[in-house]
C-alpha positions in Angstrom: 44.4 -20.1 65.5 43.8 -17.7 63.2 44.0 -13.4 64.2 40.0 -13.1 62.9 39.2 -15.7 65.6 41.5 -14.4 68.6 40.0 -11.2 68.2 36.9 -12.3 68.4 37.2 -14.6 71.3 39.3 -11.5 73.1 36.3 -9.3 72.6 33.8 -12.4 74.1 36.2 -12.1 76.9 36.5 -8.2 77.5 32.7 -7.8 76.9 32.7 -9.4 80.4 33.8 -6.5 81.8 31.9 -4.0 79.1 35.3 -2.9 77.4 34.8 -4.6 74.0 34.1 -1.6 71.8 31.5 -3.2 69.3 32.3 -0.2 66.8 36.0 0.0 67.2 34.6 3.9 67.8 36.5 6.1 70.7 33.7 6.4 73.6 31.9 3.2 73.0 31.8 0.4 74.2 29.1 -2.9 74.4 26.9 -1.6 76.8 27.9 2.7 77.3 28.3 5.9 75.1 30.4 8.2 76.9 29.6 11.7 76.0 31.7 15.1 77.1 30.8 18.3 78.5 33.0 21.5 79.4 31.3 24.2 81.2 31.2 26.8 84.4 30.3 24.7 87.5 32.3 27.4 89.8 33.0 31.0 89.6 30.3 33.5 89.0 28.6 31.8 86.1 28.7 28.6 87.8 25.1 28.2 88.3 24.4 28.1 84.7 26.3 25.1 84.2 25.3 23.6 87.0 21.5 23.7 86.2 22.6 22.1 82.7 24.4 19.6 84.2 21.5 18.3 86.5 19.3 18.6 83.8 21.5 16.4 81.4 22.4 13.9 83.9 18.3 13.3 84.7 17.3 13.3 81.3 20.7 10.5 80.5 18.7 8.7 83.6 15.5 8.5 81.9 17.0 7.4 78.5 18.7 4.4 80.5 15.8 3.3 82.9 14.2 2.7 79.4 16.7 0.8 77.9 19.2 3.3 76.5 20.1 3.8 73.0 20.1 0.4 71.5 21.3 -0.8 74.4 23.9 1.2 75.7 23.9 3.4 78.8 24.4 7.4 78.5 27.3 8.5 81.0 28.4 11.6 81.0 31.9 12.9 81.9 32.0 17.0 83.1 35.1 19.2 83.8 34.5 22.7 84.9 36.2 25.5 82.9 34.9 28.2 85.0 34.3 30.5 82.4 37.9 30.8 81.0 38.7 30.1 77.4 41.9 28.4 78.0 40.8 26.1 80.4 37.6 25.5 78.0 40.5 24.1 75.2 42.3 22.4 77.5 38.9 20.7 78.8 38.0 19.5 75.4 41.3 18.1 74.4 41.5 16.3 78.0 37.6 14.8 77.2 39.0 13.8 73.5 42.4 12.4 74.2 42.2 11.2 78.0 38.5 10.8 79.0 37.9 9.2 75.2 34.5 10.9 74.9 32.8 9.6 71.5 30.8 13.4 71.3 30.6 16.5 73.4 27.6 18.4 74.5 26.4 21.6 75.6 29.5 23.9 75.6 29.2 27.2 77.3 30.0 30.6 75.7 31.1 32.1 72.5 34.6 32.7 73.2 35.2 29.5 74.7 33.3 27.4 72.3 34.7 28.9 69.0 38.2 28.8 70.6 37.3 24.9 71.5 36.2 24.2 67.9 39.1 25.7 66.1 41.7 24.0 68.5 40.3 20.7 69.5 36.7 19.3 68.5 37.0 20.4 65.0 40.1 19.5 64.3 39.7 15.9 66.5 36.5 15.4 64.7 34.3 14.7 67.4 30.8 16.1 67.2 29.7 19.2 69.5 25.8 19.4 70.0 24.8 22.6 71.7 26.2 25.8 72.9 25.5 28.8 75.3 26.3 30.7 72.6 24.6 32.6 69.4 27.9 33.8 67.9 28.2 33.7 64.1 31.4 32.1 64.3 30.0 28.9 65.5 27.2 28.9 62.4 29.6 28.9 59.5 29.0 26.7 56.8 31.4 23.9 57.0 32.1 24.7 53.4 33.9 28.1 54.4 35.2 26.7 57.8 36.1 22.8 58.0 35.9 22.8 62.0 32.2 23.8 61.5 31.3 20.3 60.6 31.3 19.7 64.1 29.3 22.1 65.7 25.7 21.7 65.5 23.5 24.6 66.9 20.6 24.3 69.0 19.6 27.6 69.6 18.9 31.2 67.5 21.7 33.5 66.7 22.5 36.3 68.7 22.0 38.3 65.4 18.5 36.6 65.6 18.1 37.8 69.1 19.3 41.6 68.4 17.3 41.9 65.7 14.0 41.0 67.5 14.8 43.6 70.2 15.9 46.6 68.1 12.8 46.1 65.8 10.2 45.8 69.1 12.0 49.5 70.3 11.9 51.2 66.8 8.5 50.3 67.0 7.7 52.1 70.1 9.3 55.3 68.3 12.8 54.8 70.4 16.0 56.0 68.5 18.3 56.7 70.9 19.5 53.7 71.7 22.4 52.5 73.9 24.9 49.4 74.2 26.6 48.2 76.8 28.4 44.6 76.0 30.5 42.2 77.9 34.2 42.4 76.3 34.7 38.8 75.0 33.4 37.1 72.1 29.6 36.9 73.7 29.2 40.5 74.0 31.0 41.4 70.9 28.8 38.9 69.0 26.1 40.6 70.6 27.4 44.1 69.6 27.8 43.2 66.1 24.1 42.4 65.9 22.6 45.7 67.3 24.9 47.2 65.4 23.4 45.6 62.3 19.8 45.9 63.3 20.4 49.7 63.9 21.7 49.8 60.7 18.3 48.2 58.7 16.6 51.5 60.7 19.0 53.7 59.5 20.5 54.5 63.1 23.3 53.7 65.1 23.8 53.6 68.9 24.0 56.5 70.8 26.5 55.4 73.1 28.9 52.2 73.3 30.4 50.9 76.6 32.2 47.9 77.7 32.5 45.4 80.7 35.4 42.9 81.2 34.1 39.3 81.4 33.4 38.1 85.3 33.3 41.5 86.2 30.5 43.4 87.9 33.2 46.9 87.7 30.5 49.1 85.8 31.6 52.7 86.8 32.9 53.3 83.5 30.3 52.1 81.3 27.1 53.7 83.4 29.3 56.8 83.3 29.5 56.5 79.4 26.1 55.4 78.7 24.2 57.7 81.3 26.1 60.5 79.3 23.5 60.2 76.5 20.2 60.4 78.3 19.1 57.3 76.5 15.9 55.9 76.3 17.0 52.5 75.9 19.9 50.5 76.7 20.6 46.7 75.2 22.7 44.7 77.9 24.4 42.2 75.8 25.9 40.8 79.4 25.4 38.1 82.3 23.3 38.7 85.2 25.5 40.1 87.5 27.4 42.7 85.3 23.5 43.3 84.1 22.5 43.9 87.6 25.4 46.0 88.7 24.5 48.1 85.6 21.1 48.7 86.1 21.5 49.3 89.9 24.3 52.3 88.8 22.1 53.5 86.1 18.8 53.8 88.6 21.3 55.4 91.2 22.7 58.2 88.2 18.6 59.1 88.2 18.4 57.4 84.6 15.5 55.1 83.8 15.6 53.8 80.5 13.9 51.0 78.8 16.6 47.7 79.6 16.6 44.9 77.4 19.1 41.8 77.3 19.2 38.9 75.6 18.7 35.5 76.6 22.0 34.5 78.2 21.9 36.7 80.9 19.3 33.5 82.5 15.8 35.4 83.3 15.5 34.0 86.8 18.7 34.9 87.8 18.9 38.1 87.4 15.3 38.1 89.6 17.5 36.8 92.0 20.0 39.4 91.6 17.6 42.5 91.4 14.7 42.0 93.1 11.7 44.6 92.3 14.4 46.3 90.7 14.3 43.6 87.8 10.8 44.9 86.8 10.1 46.3 83.5 13.5 44.4 82.1 13.1 43.0 78.7 14.9 39.8 77.6 14.9 38.0 74.5 14.4 34.3 74.5 15.6 31.7 72.4 13.2 28.8 73.9 9.7 28.2 74.5 8.7 29.2 78.8 9.7 26.8 81.0 6.5 27.4 82.2 4.3 27.2 79.6 2.5 23.6 80.0 1.0 23.9 76.5 4.3 23.5 74.8 4.8 19.4 74.7 8.5 20.4 75.0 8.2 22.6 78.0 5.6 20.0 79.4 8.2 16.9 79.2 11.0 18.7 80.8 9.3 20.4 83.6 8.2 16.6 84.2 11.6 15.6 84.0 12.5 17.7 86.7 10.0 17.1 89.1 7.7 18.8 91.6 11.0 19.8 93.1 13.1 21.3 90.5 13.0 24.9 89.3 12.2 25.2 86.2 14.2 27.5 84.1 15.3 28.4 80.5 18.9 27.3 80.8 17.6 24.2 81.7 15.2 23.9 79.3 17.9 24.8 76.8 20.4 21.7 78.0 17.4 19.7 77.9 16.4 20.3 74.0 20.3 19.5 73.1 20.3 16.3 75.0 17.5 15.7 72.9 19.0 16.4 69.7 21.6 14.5 70.8 19.4 11.4 71.9 17.9 11.3 68.4 21.0 11.6 66.8 22.5 8.5 68.5 18.9 6.6 67.7 19.5 7.4 64.1 23.1 6.7 64.2 22.4 2.9 64.1 23.8 0.4 66.7 27.3 0.6 65.6 27.8 4.5 65.6 30.2 6.2 64.8 31.0 9.9 65.3 31.3 11.0 60.7 27.5 8.5 61.3 26.4 11.3 63.9 27.4 13.8 61.6 25.2 12.4 59.3 22.4 11.6 61.2 22.1 15.3 62.6 22.8 16.6 59.1 19.9 14.5 58.3 17.7 16.2 60.4 14.9 18.7 58.9 12.7 20.2 61.0 13.0 17.9 63.6 10.1 19.1 66.2 11.1 18.7 69.9 7.2 19.3 70.8 6.5 22.9 69.8 10.4 23.6 69.5 12.1 22.4 66.2 15.5 22.0 64.7 17.1 21.9 61.2 20.7 21.0 60.0 21.8 19.5 56.7 25.4 19.4 55.3 25.9 23.0 54.9 23.9 24.4 57.8 24.3 24.4 61.2 21.9 27.2 62.9 19.4 24.6 64.3 16.8 27.2 65.2 16.1 30.7 65.1 13.3 31.0 67.4 13.4 34.3 69.4 10.3 35.0 72.2 10.4 38.5 73.8 9.2 38.5 77.4 9.3 40.8 80.2 10.3 40.7 83.7 6.9 41.9 85.7 5.6 42.2 89.4 7.4 39.8 91.6 9.7 38.4 89.2 7.3 36.9 86.8 8.8 36.2 83.1 5.9 37.4 81.3 4.9 36.9 77.5 
């Protein structure tokens, strides 16, 4: 018996158990494609990851019920990193080396994702589609950083968000603008964005204070920022420290215009602050999840059903999953990781339904869409 015939017979035998990898690529079998995800599913930021996971799993189920991608069913393997960098890196390595996933989807956080790119998935040449991060480190051209070849962003950058926030405040005549930031990759990247945007208007932050990641100890930050009686404060923090800071400032009789970035999670901030959230401005990197005139939002709300709770995080996870699924279709019937990268790079002005993403051999930004919103009466997100 020839070796080729023996391999063919073995493949036929194994296919009965769904084990034959037709393309010889890790994570791809005759019947399925395995996708990996590491994000916080516990701790103070676990609510973000859980929302994203539910949406992705629901969308994969919808795709599978329609026949999958070229006949293969999509599966999602998830690991909890608690929004801790070391755990995110370890999880990424485990997903690649132990779980044997084909590709990665929907990472969370600037420091965790940047470290995972440089220590795990970039080195292993496993593509990641989408990250809840606007850090510049994830948007470098592959010609400048080879690991970035495998990072495909779906959202706008923090530089895009902070530019919109600063432009709005300056247009209102405000010059005394302070910044409080989270002491990690997210916060520092956002701080850099604010400083750069202010510089364009020949301004600088009137005060800068930091809060540690996964902490709500904001007393020192409140004291520092309140000391300059700012007209506005841009908060590069997640929802719990943001809420604590706003409460602290109001307790100190400070009533500046509060502004924050999309990762805060508008719905969670409203839940945490209640009526005190009214008037806070938030930059968003997705269309409104409640606007049915945007096809992407309409399809997302239809996906989660009447019992689901629409959110910006959920819509972003849906957009990420849509990009990955489109790339898998374009990669063909015998997908490889490099083929997936090539398929993603061929996406120019891909319309997801009122939200467009673009990549090329040297472009990894995905989108520059930014929308400014404000929390109105009864916690409604107003545009």
